[in-house]
N, C-alpha and C positions, 0 to 999 in steps of 0.2 A: 328250131321246131315251129309248130304252128303259131306259137306266141309271137314270132316275128312278124306275122301278118296282122297282128293287132295294132291299130293306131293307139296313140297315147291316150289313156283314159284320164279323166280329170284327177282321179285319186291315185291311181297306180299306173304310171306310165310303164310300159313293158315291151320288150322286144328281144329278150335274151339277157344273159347275166349282167353285162354293163350297160346295155342299151335301155335298161329299166329307167335310166336317168337321162335318156335322149329323147328329145321331141323331134318328130319327123320334119323334113323340109326346111331345116335350119330355123325353125320357129321357137327356139329356146326362150328368148325373152318375150316375144309377142304371143307365144303359145302358152306354155305352162304358167309363166309368171303373170301374164295379162289375165289368164283365167282366175288367178288369185285376187284380181282386182287392183293390182299395183299400177301406179303410173310412175314414170321415171323422175318426175319432178321433185316430190317432197324428199328432203334429205333423209329422214329416218327410214322411209320405205326403200329409198335407193340403196341405203346401207344393207338392208335386209336382202334385197334382190342380189346384190353383189355377194353377200355371204352364202346364199343359196347357190349361186353360180359357182362359186369356188368349191363348194361341196360336190356339186354335180361334176365338175371337171376333175376333181381328185378321184371320184369314183370311176369316171371314164378312163383315167390313167392307171387304175388298179390300186390306188392307195385308199383302201376302204377305211383304215383307221383315221386317216386325216378327214375323209368324207364324213365319218361319224362325228368327229369333233366339230367340224364346220356346221353340220346340221343341228347339233345341240346348241351351238351358239345362236344359230338362226331361230331356233325354237324359243330361246329366252327373249330374243328381240321381238319376235311375233307376239309373245305373251305380254311384253311390255307395251306393245302397240295395240293390244286388245284385238288382234287380227285373227279371228276364229278360223276362217277358211285357210289362212296361211298356216296356222298351227296344225290343222288337219292334214294338209299336204306335206308338211315337214315330218309329221308322224309317219306318213307313208314312206318318205324317203329314208327315214331312220329304220323303219321295218324292213325295207328291201335290203339296206345295208347290213343289218343284223342277219338276215337270211343268207346273204352272200358270204358272210363271215362264219357261218355255221352256228350262230348263236340262236338255236331254234326256240328256246324258252323266251328269250327277249323279243324275237320276231313274233311269236304267238301273241304275247301280251300287247305289243304295238299294233299289230293288225287287228286284234280284237278291239282296241281302243279306237282305231279308225272306223271300224264297222259301227260302233256305238255312236260315234260323232256324226257320220254321214246319215245314218238312219234317223237320228234325232233331228237332223237338219232337213228331213223330208225326202231323202233318197228312197226310191222305190225298192222294195225287198228283192225284186227280180231284175233289177238293173244290171248292166254288164259290169259296172264298178263293184257292186256287191258280190256278183258271181266270181269275178277275178280274184278278189281278196279271199273269198271263201275257198277257192281252189288252192290258193297259197296255204291257207290254214290246213286244208285236207292233206296237202303234201307234208306239212310239218307234223301233223298227227301220225302220218304213215311212218315218217322217220323216227318218231318217238314210240313206235309200235303200239299206238293207241288205235287198234284195229276198228273198233266200233265207231269212234268219232271220224276216222279217216273215211270209212265206207259211207257213213251218213253224209259227209261233206262231198264226196265225189258224186253220190247219188243226187244230191240237191243240185249240184252244178250241171250235170248232164240232163236231168229232167227239166230244169228251168230253161236251159238253152234250147232243148228239143221243142218245147212248147212254143217258144218264141219263133224259132225257125219254121215250124209248121204253120204257125198263125200268119206269119208275114209273107210266106211263100217266096215268089220271085223278087219281092220288095225287101227281103231280108238284108240287113246291112252286112258288109264284110266283117265288121267288128264282132257282131253277134254270131255269124257263121264260123269265124275263126275261133272264137272263144268256145263254141260248141265242140269243134274238132279237137281243140287242145284238152277240153274236159274229158272227151272220150278216150283220147290217147293216155292221159294220166290215169283214168280209171282202169284202162286195159293193163297198164303196167302194175297197178296195185293188185288187180285180180290175178295176173300172171304170177306175181310174187307170192300170192297165197295159194297157188296151185289150182285155182279155179279156171281151168283151161277153156271150157266151153263158153263161160261168160266173158273171159278175156278175148276169145276169138270174136264174139259178137261186138264187143266194144271196138276192136281194131278194124273189123269190117266196116262198121259205121264210120269210123274215123277216116278210113281210106276214101269212102264216098264223099265225105265232107271236104277233105283235102283236094281230091280230084275236081270237085265242083268249084272250089275256091281258087286253086292254084294250078290245076292242070296235072296230067299224068306224069310228066317229066320233072316236075318240081322236086327239089330235094326232100322237102317235107313229106310229100306223097311217097317217095321212095323209102324214107326212114319208117313210116308207119307200115308200109307193106312188108318191110324187113321184119318188123315186130310181129306181124300176122304170120309170116313164114316160120318164125321161131315157135309160135304157139302150135301151129299145124305139125311141126316136126316133133314137138313134145307129146302131141296127141297120136303120134304114129302115122300121120299122113305125110310120109317122107316124099312121095312122088309129087304131091301138090306143092310142098314146101320148096323142093328143088326147082320145079317149073317156075314158081314165082320169083325165086332168087335169081335164076338165069335171066328172066326178063328184067328184073331190077338192075342187074349188073350191065346188061346191054344198054339200058337207058342211062345208067351212071357213066358209062364209057362215052356215050354220045355227048352228054352234058358236062363232062369232066368233073364229076361230083367229087367233093372232098371226102365223101364217105365210101368211096369205092373200095378201099382196103377193108373196111368194116364189113361190107356186103360179101366180099370174097371170103373173109374169115368165117362168117356165118354159113356160107355155102359149103366151105370145107368141113366144118364141124358136122353139118347135116349129112354131107356125103360120107364122112367117116362112120356115122351111126348106121348108114344104110350099107356099109361094106364096100364103098367105092373109094378104096384107098388111093389109087392112082390119081383120080380126079381131085380128091381132097388135098393130096400133096401139092398138086399143081396150083390149086386155088390158094392155099396158105403160103406157098412160096412166092406166088405173084403178089399176094396181099402185103407180104413183108417188104418186097422191093418197092411197092407203091407207097407204103408208109415211110420207108427210109427216104425216098424222093421228096416227100412232104415234110421231112423232119418231124414226124409225128411219133414221139417216143412211146406214148401210151399204146397206140395201135401196133407199133412194132413189137412190143412185149406181148400183146395178145396174139400176134402172128407167130412169135416164137413158141408160145404155149401150145398153139394149134399144132405146130410142127413136132413138138415134144410128145403130144398125145399120139401123133402118127407113128413116131418111133416106138413108143410103148406098145401101140397096137401091133406093130410088125414083129416085136421081140417075141 
């Protein structure tokens, strides 16, 4: 998603589920850890660095339980060293790990603690780090069905980033622009889930513009957000527009060999079925299944099977 365009933030490195713990350009030691103010010479700090690295590597390998254990050990070491910045960063790593493990309550508490710490340390309330953490919290509130807090969170993130993007104009950093697009996308998903289709359409339209500006028309993220826009349009009864967008998306996905081609085909098949284009829908869903099988994508294969089942039920 658009998150992968974000460079590692000092507090919350992000780039996707596991890449939250990855610093770009191979700068793990000199990037995140040097930001903490560590040097490799002193033995206690060296031990702390190695413990953090072991936790990061465990997370990259998918062993989130071990990562959590290593980060807790690192936190105790940072407390013993009196390293406040180190503690803050480790809290972030713990929060991300909890979020990946589905421990939303724990993640909420940890991200809230991080916000308190960085704001107390002088971080601006509209900084990208604050917005990124706030976006994670909004997603947690959405998962907990705390609609009011989720909506407030998404609104804060989109409005804050919009102001910065408009203020900075052509000088706007990629980080700021990417975080704006990500916030719009997440807000659109929230609104779609609440059935607020016109507002969702507005959010996705803006997200498409941001993604196109940042990544180009053929980038997978741009195609994914346009797919979400097509979904909203189909639910609003604008089937023709939705099918036109999906046909264009699929064409671009074929050119770029997108990993999401099967998903786009399924969406087009479902929209086609709703419009009564049974033959075209069957072709899309059959092709989607073959594409998913070729990629060994079990989840998307099941979605394609469900699409084909709906077609059989429709024809019965």
